[in-house]
N, C-alpha and C positions, 0 to 999 in steps of 0.2 A: 269476389276478385272475378274482373270481366278480363276480355280478351285481350285488352288494350293495356292493362297492368298487369297480367301473368306473368313470370318471369319467363324469361326468352333466354333459354339455356341451350348450348350446343349448338353444331351447326344445321344449317338449314338443306335437305335433299330433297330440289321439286322435282316433280313427277308428272308427266302429262296425263290425261287421263278424258272419260267422256262427259265429264261434266266442267273441265278446265284444268291447269294446272293446279297442282297440289302442293305442299310444302310439308316436309315430315321433319318433324325434329324429336333429338335423343338427348338427353338432361344425363345421360351418365347412369341412371336407374330404369329408364324404362322410355317408351317411344311419349314425348311430353306434350307436345301439339303437334295436330293435324289441320292446317288451313285452306282453303280455296283464296287462291292469290289473287288479289284483285286490282292489285297496280304495281309497279314495276318499282317503288321504293317503300314497299311495303317491308320486307322484313330488314331487322339493321342489326342481325349478329352475321356473321359471318358464314356463307357456302361451302358446304364437303359433304360428305356423308361417313356414316359408320355401319359397323355390321348389322348393327339394329335399325337404322334408315331403310338399309338395302333390303331387308328381310322385311321390313314393314312395305316397302315398295312391290315387293315379290307378292306378296298377300293380296296388296289391291289390283295387282293386274288381274289376277286369279279371280278376286271380287267381281269385278268389272267385267269378266269373259264367262262369269257363270258358275266357275269353277269352285267358289269359296263361297261357303254360308258365315262362317263364323272366322274369328280373326286367333290366333296363337302369341300373336309377338307382346311382351310385356308393356303395360302402359304404366305410366307416371303421371296421372292427370294432377293440376297443383288447384285448391280450391276449399271452398269453409266446407265444414261439417255436413252442411244442410246439402252441400252440392255433390260431395261426393257421394251421398250415398243415393240423391237421383242419379246422376250418372251411373251407379253402379244398377241400380234397379233397371235404367236403359237397357244398360248391357245385358239385362237376362230377357228380354223381347227376343222371342223368336225371330229369325229369317223371314222375313214374309208375311208378318204380321204387325198390327198395330196396336196401340194403345192410346188412352187419352187422356190428356192433365191429369185429371180426376183419379184415374187409377193408377197411377204414379204417384201423384200427392197421397192416398191411400197405402200404396203398398210400402211407402218409408213412414208409416204411422202419423202422417200430418193429411189428415180427407182433409182438412177446407183451406189447403196452400194452393191450389192447383196455380195460381196467378205466380207465386214464386217457384210452383216448377217449370213454368214457363222462363223465369228468369232464368234459372239456372241451365237450362236448354240452350238460351240464347250465350251463353256463357260455357257451353262443352267446348274444351280445348280441342279435344282429340275427336272432328268431324270422321264420319262413316265407322271408326273404329267402337266410338261411345254414338247408337244410333240414334240421335234424338229426332232424325228424319220419320222415324217411325212413331213417334208422339201427334195425334191428332185431334183435334177441337172435338166436344161434344158432338155426339151422333155421326161422327168421322170426316167433318169438313177439316181440308185443309187450312191449316192458320199458321202464322208465323216460322220464319226460317231463318235464320242470320245469313243465309246463302241465295236467300229467295226462293219464293212457292217452287219457281219451274224446276229448279234442282232438287227440291222436295219430290216434286212430282215425279224428275226422271230416275232418282232412287228409291223409289215407292213401285215405280213400272218395272227397273231392271230385277226387283225382288220378286218383283207378281204379284205384290200387293196393290191392293186396293182401299181408300180410307174407308174405316172401318169393319174394313175386315180384321176378323181376329180379336175385335173388340168384344170386353167382357171376361176372357179369358185369365185366367190366374198365371200371374208374371212369377 
């Protein structure tokens, strides 16, 4: 299930951030989508806010100001069983550390599925809350990020992480 075909449930709350305008979506069970707004017509649902999207926006403000290293807002990602396992593993990467695609593949019991992990990262519906920006290539190289490598670099810098830092630690 890609970002283009993921369920677009609930209203969207737009939140300005240091990396651009973020869209926050509540599907009634939890935060189901966080995306970087690329174009004015990107969201086809209704605009609005819920208690949950206001809570998520507050946590993002704390994250971007350096006062939050973990999130507590309930999440409701939609994906395949493999994607859900990868996204759960990503949420296990500590703030300020990175892991390789291969390490995530091993963590989900599919050690030869590094490329599939890359695709699951690309389809991650919960930018920042499921920290796919903390996944780097072999040897710490910055590779692939749906929002662009500049955004990935900025998020890692915000967290004080450098590519390669923390590689090899257990998730």
